[in-house]
TIMAR-882456 format. One record per residue (C-alpha): residue in one letter; x negated, y negated, z negated. Coordinates in nm, 2 decimals, decimal comma, always signed. Layout:
# residues N
   aa        x        y        z
    A        X        Y        Z
...
//
This chain:
# residues 543
   aa        x        y        z
    M    -8,25   -11,39    -7,85
    Y    -8,46   -11,70    -7,80
    K    -8,29   -12,05    -7,78
    L    -8,38   -12,24    -7,47
    L    -8,35   -12,62    -7,39
    V    -8,37   -12,73    -7,03
    A    -8,48   -13,09    -6,97
    D    -8,46   -13,20    -6,60
    D    -8,31   -13,51    -6,44
    E    -8,20   -13,30    -6,14
    D    -7,86   -13,14    -6,19
    L    -7,93   -12,88    -5,92
    D    -8,25   -12,77    -6,09
    R    -8,08   -12,72    -6,42
    K    -7,80   -12,52    -6,26
    L    -8,05   -12,30    -6,08
    V    -8,23   -12,22    -6,41
    R    -7,89   -12,13    -6,56
    L    -7,81   -11,91    -6,27
    M    -8,15   -11,74    -6,28
    L    -8,10   -11,65    -6,65
    E    -7,73   -11,55    -6,62
    G    -7,67   -11,22    -6,79
    N    -8,02   -11,23    -6,95
    T    -8,00   -11,11    -7,31
    Q    -8,34   -11,24    -7,42
    F    -8,29   -11,61    -7,35
    E    -7,99   -11,83    -7,43
    I    -7,96   -12,19    -7,29
    I    -7,83   -12,39    -7,58
    G    -7,86   -12,74    -7,43
    E    -7,95   -12,95    -7,12
    A    -8,11   -13,29    -7,12
    K    -8,12   -13,54    -6,82
    D    -8,41   -13,75    -6,95
    G    -8,69   -13,76    -7,20
    L    -8,50   -13,94    -7,47
    A    -8,22   -13,69    -7,46
    A    -8,48   -13,41    -7,46
    V    -8,63   -13,54    -7,79
    S    -8,29   -13,60    -7,94
    Q    -8,16   -13,25    -7,86
    A    -8,49   -13,08    -7,97
    K    -8,44   -13,24    -8,31
    E    -8,07   -13,14    -8,33
    L    -8,06   -12,80    -8,17
    E    -8,41   -12,67    -8,28
    P    -8,48   -12,46    -7,96
    D    -8,75   -12,20    -7,95
    L    -8,85   -12,27    -7,59
    I    -8,82   -12,59    -7,38
    L    -8,83   -12,61    -7,00
    M    -8,95   -12,97    -6,95
    D    -8,97   -13,16    -6,62
    I    -9,27   -13,39    -6,62
    R    -9,11   -13,68    -6,42
    M    -8,79   -13,80    -6,59
    P    -8,64   -14,14    -6,65
    N    -8,65   -14,34    -6,99
    K    -8,93   -14,12    -7,12
    N    -9,14   -13,89    -6,91
    G    -9,18   -13,52    -7,00
    L    -9,54   -13,56    -7,12
    D    -9,45   -13,83    -7,37
    A    -9,14   -13,64    -7,48
    A    -9,34   -13,33    -7,53
    K    -9,59   -13,50    -7,76
    E    -9,31   -13,64    -7,97
    I    -9,14   -13,30    -7,99
    K    -9,46   -13,12    -8,07
    S    -9,51   -13,35    -8,38
    L    -9,18   -13,23    -8,51
    S    -9,13   -12,88    -8,38
    Q    -9,31   -12,55    -8,31
    A    -9,11   -12,50    -7,99
    K    -9,31   -12,37    -7,69
    I    -9,29   -12,62    -7,40
    I    -9,32   -12,51    -7,03
    F    -9,37   -12,80    -6,79
    L    -9,20   -12,82    -6,45
    T    -9,31   -13,04    -6,17
    A    -9,26   -13,07    -5,79
    H    -9,61   -13,22    -5,76
    D    -9,90   -12,97    -5,72
    D   -10,14   -13,22    -5,88
    F   -10,43   -13,12    -6,10
    E   -10,40   -13,44    -6,29
    Y   -10,05   -13,35    -6,40
    A   -10,18   -13,00    -6,50
    K   -10,45   -13,16    -6,72
    E   -10,19   -13,39    -6,88
    A    -9,97   -13,08    -6,94
    I   -10,26   -12,90    -7,11
    R   -10,33   -13,20    -7,33
    G    -9,96   -13,21    -7,42
    K   -10,01   -12,85    -7,56
    A    -9,80   -12,69    -7,29
    S    -9,76   -12,31    -7,30
    A    -9,74   -12,30    -6,92
    Y    -9,71   -12,50    -6,61
    L    -9,46   -12,41    -6,33
    L    -9,42   -12,57    -5,99
    K    -9,09   -12,64    -5,82
    P    -8,90   -12,48    -5,66
    I    -8,90   -12,22    -5,94
    D    -8,93   -11,86    -5,86
    Q    -8,70   -11,64    -6,07
    D    -8,95   -11,37    -6,14
    E    -9,22   -11,62    -6,23
    L    -8,97   -11,80    -6,46
    L    -8,88   -11,48    -6,64
    K    -9,25   -11,38    -6,67
    T    -9,35   -11,73    -6,81
    L    -9,06   -11,74    -7,06
    T    -9,13   -11,39    -7,18
    Q    -9,50   -11,47    -7,23
    A    -9,41   -11,79    -7,42
    A    -9,17   -11,59    -7,63
    R    -9,44   -11,34    -7,72
    E    -9,67   -11,62    -7,82
    L    -9,40   -11,77    -8,04
    E    -9,33   -11,43    -8,20
    A    -9,70   -11,38    -8,27
    E    -9,73   -11,73    -8,42
    T    -9,42   -11,67    -8,64
    Q    -9,56   -11,34    -8,76
    Q    -9,90   -11,51    -8,83
    E    -9,72   -11,78    -9,03
    Q    -9,53   -11,53    -9,23
    R    -9,84   -11,33    -9,30
    L   -10,03   -11,64    -9,41
    A    -9,74   -11,74    -9,63
    Q    -9,74   -11,39    -9,79
    L   -10,12   -11,40    -9,83
    K   -10,10   -11,75    -9,99
    Y    -9,84   -11,61   -10,23
    E   -10,05   -11,31   -10,32
    L   -10,35   -11,54   -10,36
    E   -10,17   -11,76   -10,60
    T   -10,03   -11,46   -10,79
    N   -10,37   -11,29   -10,81
    L   -10,59   -11,59   -10,84
    D   -10,76   -11,47   -11,16
    V   -10,85   -11,13   -11,00
    I   -10,98   -11,30   -10,69
    R   -11,20   -11,53   -10,89
    T   -11,33   -11,24   -11,10
    R   -11,43   -11,05   -10,78
    F   -11,61   -11,35   -10,64
    F   -11,79   -11,41   -10,97
    N   -11,90   -11,04   -10,99
    D   -12,04   -11,07   -10,63
    L   -12,24   -11,38   -10,75
    L   -12,37   -11,20   -11,06
    E   -12,48   -10,90   -10,85
    G   -12,67   -11,13   -10,62
    S   -12,49   -11,01   -10,31
    L   -12,42   -11,37   -10,21
    S   -12,74   -11,53   -10,32
    E   -12,99   -11,43   -10,06
    T   -12,79   -11,51    -9,74
    I   -12,50   -11,74    -9,73
    H   -12,20   -11,56    -9,60
    D   -12,04   -11,70    -9,29
    H   -11,72   -11,76    -9,48
    F   -11,87   -11,85    -9,81
    K   -11,74   -12,21    -9,83
    E   -11,40   -12,10    -9,71
    R   -11,39   -11,83    -9,98
    L   -11,50   -12,07   -10,24
    S   -11,23   -12,31   -10,15
    L   -10,96   -12,04   -10,19
    L   -11,05   -12,02   -10,56
    N   -10,89   -12,36   -10,62
    L   -11,16   -12,49   -10,84
    A   -11,17   -12,87   -10,88
    L   -11,52   -12,84   -11,04
    I   -11,77   -12,58   -10,94
    P   -11,91   -12,38   -11,24
    N   -12,29   -12,40   -11,28
    T   -12,36   -12,26   -11,62
    V   -12,31   -11,91   -11,76
    V   -12,20   -11,82   -12,11
    V   -12,22   -11,46   -12,23
    F   -12,00   -11,37   -12,53
    K   -12,06   -11,07   -12,75
    L   -11,79   -10,97   -12,99
    A   -11,87   -10,82   -13,33
    D   -11,82   -10,45   -13,36
    L   -11,45   -10,42   -13,43
    S   -11,46   -10,05   -13,52
    K   -11,63   -10,15   -13,84
    Q   -11,38   -10,42   -13,91
    V   -11,05   -10,27   -13,81
    K   -10,96    -9,97   -14,03
    A   -10,67    -9,84   -13,82
    P   -10,59    -9,61   -13,53
    Y   -10,79    -9,67   -13,21
    I   -10,50    -9,83   -13,03
    M   -10,50   -10,10   -13,29
    Y   -10,87   -10,15   -13,23
    E   -10,81   -10,20   -12,86
    L   -10,51   -10,43   -12,91
    S   -10,70   -10,65   -13,15
    R   -11,00   -10,68   -12,91
    H   -10,76   -10,77   -12,63
    E   -10,59   -11,04   -12,84
    I   -10,92   -11,19   -12,95
    W   -11,05   -11,21   -12,59
    N   -10,72   -11,37   -12,48
    D   -10,76   -11,63   -12,75
    L   -11,11   -11,71   -12,64
    V   -11,03   -11,73   -12,27
    N   -10,72   -11,94   -12,32
    N   -10,92   -12,19   -12,52
    L   -11,19   -12,21   -12,25
    K   -10,92   -12,26   -11,99
    K   -10,77   -12,55   -12,19
    F   -11,11   -12,72   -12,23
    F   -11,23   -12,67   -11,87
    A   -10,89   -12,73   -11,71
    N   -10,90   -12,38   -11,55
    N   -11,23   -12,46   -11,37
    L   -11,41   -12,15   -11,48
    L   -11,50   -11,80   -11,36
    L   -11,46   -11,49   -11,58
    S   -11,60   -11,13   -11,57
    D   -11,59   -10,83   -11,81
    S   -11,84   -10,63   -11,60
    C   -12,09   -10,61   -11,89
    G   -11,88   -10,39   -12,11
    S   -11,58   -10,40   -12,34
    N   -11,76   -10,60   -12,61
    Y   -11,89   -10,86   -12,37
    R   -11,73   -11,14   -12,16
    V   -11,91   -11,35   -11,91
    A   -11,79   -11,70   -11,82
    A   -11,92   -11,96   -11,58
    V   -11,83   -12,31   -11,67
    P   -11,89   -12,66   -11,51
    I   -12,15   -12,86   -11,72
    T   -12,22   -13,22   -11,61
    G   -12,48   -13,39   -11,82
    E   -12,59   -13,36   -12,18
    T   -12,27   -13,49   -12,33
    R   -12,07   -13,21   -12,17
    H   -12,33   -12,96   -12,29
    N   -12,29   -13,08   -12,65
    E   -11,91   -13,07   -12,61
    L   -11,94   -12,70   -12,51
    L   -12,15   -12,62   -12,82
    R   -11,89   -12,79   -13,04
    L   -11,61   -12,60   -12,87
    L   -11,78   -12,27   -12,92
    S   -11,86   -12,35   -13,29
    A   -11,49   -12,44   -13,34
    L   -11,38   -12,11   -13,17
    Q   -11,61   -11,91   -13,40
    E   -11,45   -12,07   -13,71
    E   -11,10   -12,01   -13,57
    L   -11,16   -11,65   -13,49
    Q   -11,33   -11,59   -13,82
    A   -11,03   -11,74   -14,01
    K   -10,77   -11,55   -13,79
    Y   -10,94   -11,21   -13,75
    A   -11,22   -11,21   -14,01
    L   -11,48   -11,17   -13,74
    S   -11,64   -11,38   -13,47
    F   -11,87   -11,36   -13,17
    S   -12,22   -11,45   -13,06
    A   -12,30   -11,64   -12,74
    G   -12,59   -11,70   -12,51
    I   -12,59   -12,00   -12,28
    G   -12,79   -12,00   -11,96
    G   -12,94   -12,30   -11,78
    V   -12,76   -12,53   -11,54
    C   -12,79   -12,41   -11,18
    P   -12,81   -12,66   -10,88
    S   -12,58   -12,43   -10,68
    V   -12,31   -12,17   -10,75
    L   -12,51   -11,93   -10,53
    E   -12,78   -11,93   -10,80
    I   -12,54   -11,85   -11,09
    A   -12,70   -11,51   -11,13
    K   -13,01   -11,68   -11,26
    S   -12,81   -11,86   -11,53
    Y   -12,65   -11,52   -11,62
    E   -12,99   -11,36   -11,67
    E   -13,10   -11,65   -11,89
    A   -12,78   -11,63   -12,09
    M   -12,84   -11,25   -12,15
    I   -13,19   -11,32   -12,25
    A   -13,07   -11,58   -12,50
    L   -12,81   -11,35   -12,64
    S   -13,06   -11,06   -12,68
    S   -13,32   -11,28   -12,85
    F   -13,15   -11,27   -13,19
    D   -13,00   -11,02   -13,42
    S   -12,67   -10,90   -13,27
    G   -12,51   -10,90   -13,61
    E   -12,54   -11,28   -13,64
    D   -12,26   -11,50   -13,51
    T   -12,51   -11,73   -13,33
    I   -12,48   -11,96   -13,03
    I   -12,81   -12,01   -12,86
    C   -12,93   -12,17   -12,53
    Y   -13,19   -12,02   -12,31
    E   -13,37   -12,36   -12,29
    D   -13,42   -12,35   -12,67
    L   -13,63   -12,03   -12,64
    G   -13,93   -12,20   -12,47
    E   -14,22   -12,00   -12,33
    K   -14,20   -11,74   -12,60
    G   -13,85   -11,65   -12,48
    N   -13,98   -11,59   -12,13
    A   -14,27   -11,37   -12,25
    I   -14,08   -11,12   -12,46
    S   -13,76   -11,10   -12,25
    Y   -13,66   -10,79   -12,06
    P   -13,36   -10,78   -11,82
    S   -13,20   -10,46   -11,95
    Y   -12,88   -10,55   -11,76
    L   -13,07   -10,54   -11,43
    E   -13,23   -10,21   -11,53
    Q   -12,89   -10,06   -11,60
    Q   -12,75   -10,18   -11,27
    L   -13,05   -10,04   -11,08
    L   -13,03    -9,70   -11,24
    L   -12,66    -9,68   -11,17
    A   -12,71    -9,78   -10,81
    I   -12,98    -9,51   -10,77
    R   -12,75    -9,25   -10,94
    S   -12,46    -9,34   -10,70
    G   -12,68    -9,31   -10,39
    N   -12,64    -9,67   -10,29
    L   -12,97    -9,75   -10,11
    E   -12,90   -10,10   -10,01
    K   -12,80   -10,21   -10,36
    S   -13,08   -10,02   -10,52
    L   -13,34   -10,19   -10,31
    K   -13,19   -10,53   -10,37
    L   -13,18   -10,48   -10,74
    S   -13,54   -10,35   -10,75
    G   -13,65   -10,67   -10,58
    R   -13,46   -10,88   -10,84
    F   -13,61   -10,66   -11,12
    L   -13,97   -10,72   -11,01
    S   -13,92   -11,09   -10,92
    F   -13,81   -11,14   -11,28
    F   -14,16   -11,04   -11,40
    V   -14,39   -11,16   -11,12
    D   -14,47   -11,50   -11,27
    K   -14,45   -11,38   -11,64
    V   -14,68   -11,07   -11,67
    E   -15,00   -10,94   -11,53
    L   -15,00   -10,69   -11,24
    D   -15,09   -10,40   -11,47
    M   -14,78   -10,47   -11,68
    G   -14,58   -10,48   -11,36
    K   -14,71   -10,14   -11,27
    M   -14,61   -10,00   -11,60
    L   -14,26   -10,15   -11,58
    A   -14,22   -10,02   -11,22
    S   -14,34    -9,67   -11,32
    E   -14,11    -9,67   -11,62
    I   -13,81    -9,75   -11,40
    I   -13,89    -9,46   -11,17
    L   -13,93    -9,22   -11,47
    K   -13,60    -9,33   -11,62
    A   -13,43    -9,28   -11,28
    T   -13,59    -8,94   -11,24
    R   -13,48    -8,84   -11,59
    L   -13,12    -8,96   -11,51
    L   -13,11    -8,75   -11,19
    T   -13,26    -8,45   -11,36
    T   -13,01    -8,45   -11,65
    S   -12,73    -8,50   -11,39
    G   -12,84    -8,18   -11,21
    I   -12,93    -8,37   -10,90
    K   -13,31    -8,33   -10,91
    K   -13,55    -8,08   -11,05
    S   -13,79    -8,21   -11,32
    N   -14,11    -8,36   -11,20
    K   -14,42    -8,14   -11,19
    V   -14,74    -8,26   -11,36
    E   -14,90    -8,29   -11,01
    E   -14,63    -8,53   -10,90
    Q   -14,68    -8,75   -11,20
    L   -15,05    -8,75   -11,15
    T   -15,00    -8,85   -10,78
    M   -14,78    -9,14   -10,89
    T   -15,04    -9,25   -11,14
    R   -15,32    -9,24   -10,87
    E   -15,10    -9,44   -10,63
    L   -15,04    -9,71   -10,90
    M   -15,41    -9,74   -10,97
    E   -15,48    -9,82   -10,61
    I   -15,22   -10,10   -10,59
    A   -15,40   -10,44   -10,58
    N   -15,11   -10,69   -10,57
    W   -14,74   -10,75   -10,63
    V   -14,67   -10,70   -10,26
    Q   -14,81   -10,35   -10,26
    L   -14,63   -10,28   -10,59
    T   -14,30   -10,39   -10,44
    A   -14,35   -10,16   -10,14
    W   -14,44    -9,87   -10,37
    L   -14,13    -9,92   -10,58
    R   -13,91    -9,94   -10,27
    K   -14,06    -9,61   -10,14
    Q   -14,00    -9,43   -10,47
    I   -13,64    -9,55   -10,48
    Q   -13,58    -9,45   -10,12
    Q   -13,70    -9,10   -10,21
    L   -13,48    -9,08   -10,52
    V   -13,17    -9,21   -10,33
    G   -13,25    -8,97   -10,05
    T   -13,24    -8,68   -10,29
    V   -12,90    -8,80   -10,42
    I   -12,76    -8,82   -10,07
    S   -12,90    -8,49    -9,97
    V   -12,76    -8,31   -10,27
    R   -12,43    -8,48   -10,22
    G   -12,43    -8,37    -9,85
    T   -12,51    -8,01    -9,95
    R   -12,23    -8,01   -10,20
    K   -11,99    -8,13    -9,93
    Y   -12,07    -7,83    -9,71
    I   -12,03    -7,59   -10,01
    I   -11,69    -7,74   -10,08
    I   -11,58    -7,71    -9,72
    E   -11,70    -7,35    -9,70
    K   -11,49    -7,27   -10,00
    A   -11,19    -7,46    -9,85
    Q   -11,22    -7,26    -9,53
    R   -11,21    -6,93    -9,72
    F   -10,91    -7,07    -9,92
    L   -10,73    -7,15    -9,59
    E   -10,80    -6,80    -9,45
    E   -10,65    -6,64    -9,76
    H   -10,35    -6,87    -9,81
    F   -10,26    -7,00    -9,46
    A    -9,92    -6,80    -9,47
    E    -9,81    -6,98    -9,79
    E    -9,66    -7,33    -9,83
    L   -10,00    -7,49    -9,82
    T   -10,07    -7,86    -9,86
    L   -10,38    -8,07    -9,88
    D   -10,30    -8,15   -10,25
    K   -10,28    -7,78   -10,33
    A   -10,61    -7,71   -10,16
    A   -10,78    -8,01   -10,34
    N   -10,64    -7,90   -10,67
    Y   -10,79    -7,55   -10,62
    L   -11,13    -7,71   -10,53
    G   -11,11    -7,94   -10,84
    I   -11,15    -8,26   -10,64
    S   -10,92    -8,55   -10,55
    P   -10,70    -8,51   -10,24
    C   -10,84    -8,84   -10,10
    Y   -11,20    -8,73   -10,13
    F   -11,12    -8,38   -10,00
    S   -10,95    -8,53    -9,69
    T   -11,24    -8,75    -9,62
    I   -11,52    -8,49    -9,65
    F   -11,31    -8,23    -9,46
    K   -11,28    -8,46    -9,16
    E   -11,65    -8,56    -9,19
    V   -11,78    -8,20    -9,20
    T   -11,53    -8,02    -8,96
    G   -11,45    -8,31    -8,73
    T   -11,07    -8,24    -8,77
    S   -10,81    -8,31    -9,03
    F   -10,69    -8,05    -9,29
    S   -10,34    -8,03    -9,14
    D   -10,48    -7,99    -8,78
    Q   -10,71    -7,71    -8,90
    L   -10,43    -7,54    -9,08
    M   -10,20    -7,56    -8,78
    H   -10,48    -7,42    -8,55
    L   -10,55    -7,13    -8,79
    R   -10,18    -7,04    -8,80
    M   -10,15    -7,05    -8,42
    E   -10,45    -6,82    -8,38
    K   -10,29    -6,57    -8,63
    A    -9,96    -6,60    -8,46
    K   -10,12    -6,52    -8,12
    E   -10,26    -6,20    -8,27
    L    -9,93    -6,09    -8,42
    L    -9,74    -6,17    -8,10
    K    -9,94    -5,90    -7,93
    D    -9,77    -5,64    -8,16
    P    -9,42    -5,56    -8,02
    N    -9,31    -5,44    -8,36
    F    -9,27    -5,80    -8,48
    V    -8,99    -6,02    -8,35
    V    -9,09    -6,39    -8,28
    S    -8,91    -6,53    -8,59
    E    -9,09    -6,27    -8,81
    V    -9,42    -6,38    -8,67
    G    -9,34    -6,74    -8,76
    Y    -9,26    -6,64    -9,12
    K    -9,58    -6,44    -9,15
    V    -9,80    -6,75    -9,05
    G    -9,63    -6,99    -9,28
    F    -9,32    -7,13    -9,09
    N    -8,99    -7,12    -9,27
    D    -8,80    -7,26    -8,96
    P    -8,82    -7,03    -8,65
    A    -8,72    -7,32    -8,42
    Y    -9,00    -7,54    -8,56
    F    -9,25    -7,26    -8,52
    S    -9,15    -7,22    -8,15
    R    -9,18    -7,59    -8,08
    A    -9,52    -7,61    -8,26
    F    -9,65    -7,30    -8,08
    K    -9,55    -7,44    -7,74
    R    -9,70    -7,78    -7,81
    I   -10,03    -7,64    -7,91
    V   -10,07    -7,32    -7,70
    G    -9,88    -7,45    -7,40
    F    -9,63    -7,16    -7,38
    S    -9,33    -7,06    -7,59
    P    -9,40    -6,76    -7,82
    T    -9,17    -6,54    -7,61
    F    -9,34    -6,63    -7,28
    Y    -9,68    -6,58    -7,45
    R    -9,58    -6,24    -7,58
    G    -9,44    -6,13    -7,24
    S    -9,75    -6,24    -7,05
    N    -9,98    -6,05    -7,29
    L    -9,77    -5,73    -7,28
    N    -9,77    -5,74    -6,90
    S   -10,15    -5,78    -6,90
    S   -10,18    -5,49    -7,14
    L    -9,96    -5,26    -6,92
    N   -10,15    -5,36    -6,61
    A   -10,48    -5,28    -6,78
    C   -10,35    -4,94    -6,89
    E   -10,23    -4,85    -6,54
    K   -10,57    -4,95    -6,39
    N   -10,74    -4,72    -6,64
    R   -10,52    -4,43    -6,53
//
C-alpha cells in the first residue's frame, strides 16, 4: 500500500479525494495539509510515497513547496489546479511533477494517475536497489573487474575505437592515478627449487605472487592493474609512473623485492619494464615492450631491464611471440574477428623494423604454423605441395605491405573458415547421433544430461547446438516424439490408455493425459475413439 499526502487549502477538495479513494487497498491517505508550509512539514514527518499538491495555496504555493520537498524526498508529486493554464503546467514540469490534474478531479483519472505514479515509484525503487546491489558487487569484486579491463587493454580490443562507455568503465575501477607503464614479472622455475609434492609447488608459487602483489599495492596505493593471462610463471602489472624520480623508485622497489624473495624463498624473479604510454588505451604497446625487454636476456638471470635501455638493437632482434601465440589460438578457436585484429597487430609490429621480404617470410611462417596446428588437431588435411607452391608464387608477386596485409587476412579467413566448417559438420554428426539415441530410449526416464553424457559433451553445449540445428529444444523434441509414438499405440485397442503412457515414458497416467491433450488437442480416449470409428467406417466402405 502506498502512503498518500493530500495538500489543498480547500476542505471540500480534500474530502472528495478521501471519498474517491475510500475502500481502495492500494493507496492510504496518511495526512492532509491546508497550505504549503504544512505540506513541507508533513512530508518530512510522514514520509509519503505520493503527494497530491494544489498549486495555489496560502503561506507557500504548491510549486515552491514541491521544490523544497523534492530536495528532501523521493515522493512522487501530482499537481492539482483549477486553472487550465499552460504556464502553470510548465512550472509543474519544472517542479519535477509526475503528473498534472485539473479540478474538478475525475475519479477514474485520479486512480489512473496515482497508479501510474506508483508504478514509476516502484520502478525507481527497484532501480535503486539494483544499483546498490551492483555497487556492492563492484566493490566486492573490484580486483576481478580491474583484471578483466586490463586484459581487454592488453588484447587491444579497446585501443582501436574508444568504446561509448570507456570513460565510465574506467571510472568504476576507482583508480586515483591511471596506470601508464607495464611491468612483466617472470618467476624462476619452482619445480627445480621445491623438492616436494606438486601441491606444495603450487602453494609456494601462490604465496610468492601474493607477496609481490601486496608490496606493489603498498607502493602504488592500490592504483595498479594486474593480469595473469601470460601463464602461471608470469604476472603482468600496469603501474602509474610520473617522471624519472618515480621510475627510479620503481627500480629500487623491484630490486628490494628481489632480495626479499631470495632471502625468504631462495629464489627470485626477472622483470621487463615497458615504456610510458600517453594514454591507458595504448597500454598494450608498453606490454609488448616489457615482453621484449624480458625476453632479451637469459631467463635464468634475476634481471630487471627497461625496454628503453635496449636501444635500436633491441628493436631489430625482437619478436612478439606473445602476439603469435594469441593469433594461433584465435585461429584454432575459429574467432575470425580476433584473428584479423591480431594479424594486423602482428604485421604492424614489423612494418617499420624489417624489409618487405622479411615481412613476407614472417607472414608465411605464421600461416604454416597455423596450418600445422589445425592439421595436428584433426581439423585440416596437410597441405599439398601444389598449395605451398601457390602460396610462394603469391608472396613473390606482393609489392608492398598493404598487399601483404591483404594476403595474410585472406589466408587467415580461409583457415578460420575451415575451423567453422568442420565444427558445423561435427554439430550435425552429434545431432544425428542424438536423434538416434532419442528413438532408441524415448520410453526411458530420459534427460538432457543423460543424452549429453552419452554423446560425451557438456549439457550446456548439447542444448545450444540441438536448438541451433533442429530449431527446437531437446525437451520439446522428446515430448513430440513421445506423442507420435503414443498416437501409434492408441490405434491398437489391446493397450489401455494408461499402458500407452507407460510405454512412451510417462510414469503418471494423469500427466500423460494432460500432456497429450495439450499437444495433440484431444484427450487420449477421444483420440482413440475417433481413430477406431474411422477404421470401422473404412472397413464397412470396403465391404
